[in-house]
C-alpha positions as CSV (number, residue, x, y, z in Angstrom):
1,M,-93.7,43.0,-180.8
2,K,-91.2,45.7,-181.6
3,S,-88.3,47.0,-179.5
4,I,-86.0,49.9,-180.1
5,V,-83.0,51.2,-178.1
6,Y,-81.6,54.6,-178.7
7,L,-78.8,56.9,-177.5
8,S,-79.3,60.6,-177.4
9,E,-77.5,63.6,-176.0
10,A,-79.2,66.2,-173.8
11,K,-79.3,69.7,-175.1
12,V,-80.5,71.1,-171.8
13,E,-79.5,70.5,-168.2
14,F,-81.5,67.7,-166.4
15,S,-81.7,67.8,-162.7
16,E,-82.8,64.9,-160.6
17,D,-86.3,66.5,-160.3
18,D,-86.4,67.0,-164.1
19,L,-85.6,63.3,-164.6
20,S,-88.2,62.3,-162.0
21,D,-90.8,64.4,-163.8
22,L,-89.8,63.0,-167.2
23,V,-90.0,59.4,-166.0
24,T,-93.4,60.0,-164.3
25,L,-94.9,61.6,-167.4
26,A,-93.3,58.9,-169.7
27,S,-94.7,56.1,-167.4
28,S,-98.2,57.4,-167.6
29,K,-98.0,58.0,-171.4
30,N,-96.4,54.5,-172.0
31,R,-99.1,52.8,-169.9
32,L,-101.8,54.3,-172.1
33,C,-99.9,53.3,-175.3
34,G,-99.0,49.8,-174.1
35,I,-95.2,50.5,-174.1
36,T,-92.8,49.2,-171.5
37,G,-89.0,49.8,-171.1
38,Y,-86.5,51.8,-169.2
39,L,-84.5,55.0,-169.3
40,C,-81.0,55.6,-168.1
41,F,-79.4,59.1,-168.0
42,S,-75.6,59.5,-167.4
43,R,-72.9,62.0,-168.5
44,G,-75.5,64.0,-170.4
45,R,-76.7,61.1,-172.4
46,F,-79.9,59.1,-172.5
47,I,-80.2,55.4,-173.3
48,Q,-83.8,54.3,-173.6
49,Y,-85.3,50.9,-174.4
50,L,-88.9,50.7,-175.6
51,E,-91.0,47.7,-176.4
52,G,-94.6,47.3,-177.5
53,S,-96.7,47.1,-180.6
54,S,-95.1,48.2,-183.8
55,N,-97.5,51.2,-184.2
56,A,-97.1,52.3,-180.6
57,V,-93.3,52.2,-180.6
58,N,-93.1,53.9,-184.0
59,E,-95.4,56.7,-182.8
60,M,-93.5,57.1,-179.6
61,M,-90.2,57.3,-181.4
62,E,-91.6,60.0,-183.7
63,S,-92.5,62.0,-180.6
64,I,-89.0,61.3,-179.0
65,R,-87.3,62.4,-182.2
66,R,-89.1,65.8,-182.1
67,D,-88.3,66.5,-178.5
68,P,-86.0,69.5,-178.5
69,R,-84.4,68.7,-175.1
70,H,-82.1,66.1,-176.7
71,E,-80.6,65.1,-180.0
72,L,-80.6,61.4,-181.1
73,I,-77.2,60.0,-181.8
74,Y,-78.3,56.6,-182.8
75,E,-81.3,54.3,-182.6
76,T,-81.7,50.6,-183.6
77,E,-84.4,48.0,-183.6
78,I,-83.6,44.9,-181.5
79,P,-84.7,41.9,-183.7
80,E,-86.4,38.7,-182.6
81,I,-88.4,39.9,-179.7
82,R,-91.5,37.7,-179.1
83,H,-92.2,38.6,-175.5
84,R,-91.7,41.7,-173.5
85,V,-88.5,41.9,-171.6
86,F,-89.8,44.5,-169.1
87,D,-93.5,43.4,-168.9
88,T,-94.3,45.5,-165.8
89,W,-92.1,48.5,-166.3
90,W,-94.1,51.2,-168.1
91,M,-90.9,53.4,-167.8
92,R,-88.4,52.4,-165.2
93,H,-85.6,55.0,-164.5
94,I,-82.4,53.1,-164.0
95,T,-79.6,55.2,-162.5
96,K,-76.0,54.9,-163.5
97,D,-75.2,53.9,-160.0
98,E,-77.6,51.0,-160.1
99,L,-75.9,49.6,-163.3
100,N,-72.4,50.6,-162.4
101,A,-71.5,47.3,-160.8
102,F,-72.5,45.5,-164.0
103,Q,-71.2,47.9,-166.6
104,L,-74.2,47.0,-168.8
105,E,-75.2,50.5,-169.8
106,H,-71.6,51.3,-170.9
107,C,-71.7,48.1,-173.1
108,I,-75.0,49.1,-174.7
109,E,-73.8,52.7,-175.3
110,Q,-70.5,51.4,-176.9
111,N,-72.4,49.0,-179.1
112,L,-74.8,51.7,-180.3
113,L,-71.9,54.0,-181.2
114,Y,-70.1,51.1,-182.9
115,I,-73.0,50.0,-185.1
116,K,-73.6,53.6,-186.0
117,S,-70.2,53.8,-187.7
118,N,-69.6,50.2,-188.8
119,F,-72.0,48.4,-191.1
120,F,-70.3,45.0,-191.0
121,F,-71.0,44.0,-187.4
122,K,-74.5,45.5,-186.9
123,D,-76.2,42.2,-186.3
124,K,-73.6,41.0,-183.8
125,C,-73.8,44.4,-181.9
126,R,-77.6,44.2,-181.8
127,E,-77.3,40.7,-180.4
128,Y,-75.0,42.0,-177.6
129,I,-77.4,44.8,-176.9
130,R,-80.3,42.4,-176.7
131,E,-78.4,40.2,-174.3
132,N,-77.4,43.1,-172.1
133,I,-81.0,44.3,-171.9
134,R,-82.2,40.8,-170.9
135,T,-79.5,40.7,-168.3
136,I,-80.7,44.1,-166.9
137,S,-84.2,42.6,-166.7
138,S,-82.9,39.5,-164.9
139,I,-80.9,41.5,-162.4
140,Y,-83.9,43.6,-161.4
141,R,-86.2,40.6,-161.2
142,A,-83.7,38.9,-158.9
143,Q,-83.4,42.1,-156.8
144,K,-87.2,42.3,-156.6
145,K,-87.4,38.8,-155.3
146,G,-84.6,39.5,-152.7
147,F,-81.9,37.3,-154.3
148,L,-79.5,40.2,-154.8
């Protein structure tokens, strides 16, 4: 099982309808490829987490890298994933407002930018990112069950 999280900057404007269309298309494509994950768009930047077979994730990332609507700032593989974190989310769009109370997306973005520029703490930053992603999954599972 492979997982990647990346940060990219939009090169074009994305309206709510554009984002909805993007998520719908990505969800369908991901289901066919066996990829799960989420997408967050805020302040002109995307953070996307993908998980699935190594081949499927690698092929999806190649497609994402070629997409002219955005420019990748940084991507990293999250080590030690044995099971899917988002087993039922083919592509869940998480809004900034949904995560605002927890500040998790900001933490992930800051860690991605930090490991891009600082080699010495990459493993620790990846660990923080992995824990933030697991927390996002736990929060949404609790919400789905009516605990939050």
